[in-house]
C-alpha positions in Angstrom: 3.8 -1.8 -42.5 4.0 -1.2 -39.0 7.2 -2.0 -37.1 6.9 -3.9 -33.6 7.9 -2.4 -30.4 10.6 -5.0 -30.1 12.0 -4.0 -33.7 12.2 -0.7 -32.5 13.9 -1.4 -29.2 16.6 -3.6 -30.7 17.2 -0.4 -33.1 18.3 1.4 -30.0 21.9 1.7 -28.8 22.6 -0.9 -26.2 22.8 1.7 -23.1 19.3 2.8 -24.2 18.1 -0.7 -24.1 19.4 -0.8 -20.6 17.6 1.9 -19.5 14.9 1.0 -21.1 14.8 -3.0 -19.6 15.7 -0.9 -16.2 12.8 1.2 -16.0 10.5 -1.8 -17.5 11.7 -3.6 -14.3 10.5 -0.8 -11.9 7.2 -0.3 -13.3 6.5 -3.9 -13.1 7.2 -3.9 -9.0 4.7 -0.9 -8.8 1.3 -2.4 -7.9 -2.0 -0.5 -8.4 -3.8 -1.4 -5.0 -4.8 -3.8 -2.5 -6.9 -5.7 -5.3 -3.5 -6.3 -7.1 -1.7 -7.1 -3.9 -3.8 -9.6 -3.0 -3.9 -11.4 -7.2 -0.2 -11.6 -6.9 -0.4 -13.2 -3.6 -2.4 -15.9 -5.0 -5.6 -15.2 -2.3 -9.2 -14.9 -2.8 -10.8 -12.3 -0.3 -12.5 -14.8 1.4 -9.3 -16.3 2.8 -8.2 -12.3 3.7 -11.4 -12.0 5.1 -11.1 -15.2 7.1 -7.3 -14.3 8.2 -8.9 -10.8 9.6 -11.7 -12.2 11.0 -14.4 -10.0 9.5 -17.0 -10.9 6.2 -15.9 -10.8 2.5 -17.6 -7.9 1.5 -15.6 -6.1 4.1 -12.3 -7.0 2.2 -14.1 -6.1 -0.9 -14.4 -2.5 1.0 -10.9 -2.2 1.8 -10.0 -3.2 -1.5 -12.0 -0.1 -2.5 -10.5 2.6 0.1 -8.4 5.3 -0.9 -7.7 6.6 3.0 -7.7 4.0 5.7 -5.6 3.5 9.3 -2.2 2.3 8.9 -3.0 -0.5 11.2 -5.7 -1.8 8.9 -3.3 -1.7 6.1 -0.9 -3.4 7.9 -3.4 -6.3 9.0 -4.2 -6.7 5.1 -0.9 -6.6 4.2 0.1 -9.8 6.7 -2.8 -11.1 5.7 -1.8 -11.6 1.9 1.5 -12.8 3.4 3.2 -9.6 3.3 4.8 -6.8 5.7 4.5 -3.5 5.8 7.5 -1.1 5.9 7.2 2.7 6.2 10.1 4.6 4.6 10.2 8.6 4.7 12.1 10.1 2.1 13.5 13.4 2.8 16.0 15.5 0.7 19.8 15.3 1.5 19.0 12.8 3.9 18.9 8.8 3.6 15.5 6.8 3.7 14.1 6.9 7.2 12.2 3.7 8.1 9.3 4.2 10.6 8.9 1.1 13.1 5.7 0.7 15.3 3.6 3.3 13.1 0.1 1.8 12.4 1.0 -1.1 15.0 -2.2 -1.9 16.9 -2.1 -0.3 20.3 -2.6 -2.6 23.5 -4.9 -1.0 26.4 -1.5 0.0 28.4 0.0 1.9 25.5 -3.2 3.7 24.3 -3.5 7.3 24.9 -5.9 8.7 27.0 -9.1 9.8 24.8 -8.7 13.2 24.0 -11.2 15.5 26.1 -14.5 16.5 24.7 -15.3 20.4 24.1 -18.7 21.7 24.0 -19.0 24.3 21.7 -21.6 26.8 22.1 -24.5 27.8 19.5 -23.6 31.3 17.8 -26.4 33.9 19.1 -28.8 34.9 16.7 
């Protein structure tokens, strides 16, 4: 007869059980993506769309993106009721919290556009 996971865990030494429980709690706090974040917050795509003043299909597209602007991510996180914090972890240093990265720029703080460089076609 097969043993259940609970039976196997019960047979472990107490300190090993504590380690398994601690790792379980860590993994429980990790999520796969924005869709799961929205579901945990109990929000529908339509609610997020209304908050961001976009259409529902755009929310679906954002949730499927693997790469996006920090300002988009920050807006999405705030729309589900959260706060985005950016933390940099360097070896031999305490965690560094980046402030204002990804904040929307106002006209006064927006950098001037980069000059356009015309490239000449290669001679044949």
